[in-house]
C-alpha positions as CSV (number, residue, x, y, z in Angstrom):
1,X,-2.1,218.4,61.0
2,X,-2.8,216.2,63.8
3,X,-3.6,218.9,66.1
4,X,-6.6,220.1,64.3
5,X,-8.0,216.8,63.0
6,X,-8.7,214.9,66.3
7,X,-10.7,215.7,69.4
8,X,-9.1,217.0,72.5
9,X,-8.0,214.6,75.0
10,X,-6.5,216.0,78.0
11,X,-4.7,212.8,79.2
12,X,-3.2,211.8,75.8
13,X,0.6,211.9,75.3
14,X,2.3,214.4,73.2
15,X,3.4,213.0,69.8
16,X,7.0,212.4,69.4
17,X,9.1,215.3,67.9
18,X,11.1,214.5,64.8
19,X,14.7,214.2,65.4
20,X,16.5,217.4,66.0
21,X,19.2,216.2,63.4
22,X,16.7,217.1,60.7
23,X,16.0,220.4,61.8
24,X,19.7,220.9,62.3
25,X,20.6,219.8,58.9
26,X,18.2,222.4,57.3
27,X,19.3,225.1,59.5
28,X,22.8,224.4,58.8
29,X,22.5,224.3,55.2
30,X,20.6,227.6,54.9
31,X,23.0,229.2,57.4
32,X,25.9,228.5,55.1
33,X,24.1,229.8,52.1
34,X,23.3,232.8,54.1
35,X,27.1,233.1,55.0
36,X,28.2,232.4,51.3
37,X,25.7,235.4,50.3
38,X,27.1,237.7,52.9
39,X,30.7,236.9,52.0
40,X,30.0,237.5,48.6
41,X,28.6,241.0,49.2
42,X,31.4,241.9,51.6
43,X,34.2,240.6,49.4
44,X,33.0,242.7,46.5
45,X,33.5,240.1,43.9
46,X,30.8,240.7,41.2
47,X,27.7,242.5,42.0
48,X,27.2,242.9,45.5
49,X,23.4,243.3,45.2
50,X,23.3,239.6,44.2
51,X,25.1,238.5,47.4
52,X,22.5,240.4,49.6
53,X,19.8,238.7,47.6
54,X,21.4,235.3,48.0
55,X,21.5,235.9,51.8
56,X,17.9,237.3,51.8
57,X,16.5,234.5,49.8
58,X,18.3,231.9,51.9
59,X,16.8,233.3,55.2
60,X,13.3,233.2,53.9
61,X,13.9,229.9,52.2
62,X,15.2,228.4,55.7
63,X,12.1,229.8,57.6
64,X,9.9,228.1,55.1
65,X,11.8,224.9,55.2
66,X,11.7,224.7,58.9
67,X,7.8,225.5,58.7
68,X,7.6,222.5,56.1
69,X,9.3,220.2,58.6
70,X,7.1,221.2,61.4
71,X,3.7,220.9,59.3
72,X,4.9,217.4,58.1
73,X,6.4,216.2,61.3
74,X,9.8,215.7,59.2
75,X,8.0,212.7,57.5
76,X,10.0,210.9,54.8
77,X,10.3,212.5,51.7
78,X,10.9,215.9,53.2
79,X,14.0,216.7,51.1
80,X,12.3,217.2,47.8
81,X,9.7,219.6,48.7
82,X,12.0,221.6,51.1
83,X,14.7,221.7,48.1
84,X,12.2,222.8,45.7
85,X,10.6,225.6,47.7
86,X,14.1,226.8,48.9
87,X,15.4,226.9,45.4
88,X,12.3,228.9,44.1
89,X,12.6,231.4,47.0
90,X,16.3,232.0,46.5
91,X,15.9,232.2,42.7
92,X,13.1,234.6,43.1
93,X,15.2,236.9,45.4
94,X,18.0,236.8,42.9
95,X,15.6,237.5,39.8
96,X,14.2,240.5,41.7
97,X,17.7,242.0,42.1
98,X,18.6,241.5,38.3
99,X,15.6,243.0,36.8
100,X,12.5,245.1,38.0
101,X,10.0,242.6,36.7
102,X,12.1,239.8,38.5
103,X,10.0,240.2,41.6
104,X,7.0,238.6,39.7
105,X,8.8,235.2,40.2
106,X,7.8,235.4,43.9
107,X,4.3,234.6,42.6
108,X,5.4,231.0,41.8
109,X,6.2,230.5,45.6
110,X,2.5,230.2,46.8
111,X,1.5,228.1,43.9
112,X,4.5,225.8,44.4
113,X,3.6,225.6,48.1
114,X,0.0,224.7,47.5
115,X,1.1,222.0,44.9
116,X,3.6,220.5,47.1
117,X,1.1,220.5,50.2
118,X,-1.5,218.7,48.1
119,X,0.9,215.9,47.7
120,X,1.5,215.4,51.3
121,X,-1.2,213.5,53.1
122,X,-0.1,214.7,56.6
123,X,-0.9,218.2,55.8
124,X,-4.5,217.8,55.0
125,X,-6.6,220.7,53.7
126,X,-5.2,223.1,56.3
127,X,-8.2,225.5,55.6
128,X,-8.0,225.5,51.8
129,X,-11.4,224.0,50.6
130,X,-12.0,222.4,54.1
131,X,-15.7,222.5,55.4
132,X,-16.1,224.7,58.2
133,X,-18.6,224.0,61.0
134,X,-19.7,227.0,62.5
135,X,-21.1,227.0,66.1
136,X,-22.5,229.7,68.2
137,X,-20.7,230.5,71.3
138,X,-22.9,231.5,74.4
139,X,-21.6,233.3,77.4
140,X,-22.3,231.4,80.5
């Protein structure tokens, strides 16, 4: 993250934002998945708990995907990690509804997130294994 890796310059210009189109694409895709899950639940076709799980997983996956875009400034190659992380979250939500031990699938998400973050040079250490310089603050 550029914010934490460079010294503060009051006169510097803000970095350009990624195009809003990228955020709209991700938000739109996950909104459609949420709508499909809610429609499944309300229509009563099949187990309604799976429709709720699909919607719940899609909401959380969408939030994680938008966070990924913010952390990487929507750099090229964002689709792969967003797809993998989102799919893992949705499948974990579905597995948790199907079996009591299905919630253990959620344990894959932090590991996958760390694995994907290590592949992205723009994210940097982000506190995992980074050296921390301690300074003493004095009241003046």
